[in-house]
N, C-alpha and C positions, 0 to 999 in steps of 0.2 A: 451448744446455747440454741443457735439457732432451726435446733430441730424441733425442739424442746416451744419455740415458741411460733412455729408451722402446728402441733401437735393443738396447741390452744388455741391457736384462730378461730379450729372448728367448732362450730357450735355445738354439735354431738357430745360433744367430749362433757365442755360444762352442762348440755342435759343430763348426761350420765352422770355427774358429778352428784348434781344435784337429786336425781332418784334418789341415788346411794346413799345420801344423807336424809333425804326424809324416809327409806323404809328400813333405812336400819336404828334412826333416831323418834321417828315422829315428831311433833310438835312439842318442845319441850327447850327450858330456856338456854341449855348446848348446844342446840341444834340451829336457834336464832343467830345465838351468836356464829356462829360458824360460817352460818349463810351469808353472814353480813361481813364477816373475811374472805369469805370467796366471794361474794361480790364485789368487795377492794382488790383483792390479786386480779377481778378482767379488768376492774378500772386502769389497772397498774399493767395488762396485756396489753391493751388496749392503746396507751399509751407507749409501749417501748416502743411495739406496732408501727406506729407513724399512722400517716396518709395511708387509706385506704384504693385498692386501682380502683378507676372509675367503673363503675357496676359490679361489683365486691363491697360495696357497704352494706349490704341487708346480711353479709355472713357472718360480717366483721362484730357488728351488732345484735344479732342474731342471738347469739350467749350467752347473755344477762338474760336475756326472756326466754330463755329455755333450761337455764340454772332455775332459776324461778321455779317456772309450770312444772319441769321434771321434779324440782322438791313440792308441791302443790301438790302433784297426783298422786305422789308416792307415796306421802302421807293421808294423804285421803282415801287409797288404797289398801295400806297398810290398818286405816279406822273400820272397814266394811271389815276385812278380814280375821282381825282379830278379836 
């Protein structure tokens, strides 16, 4: 369980998940609902990990931003390519 939490602490994992969601589904109802669920899981992960270490607060909170940014960039690129 600790290994999974350590993986979910990495902001790039959340960005990759958002990019995969945006590239795979684009913008539709299912994609938005899945994004909302993923943001909820991100908040649960933050709650489970507890207080961040001194100087590492940015890495902990960057995951949610990268999730949204990855999703937006991926569906934008998908819209241009398709």
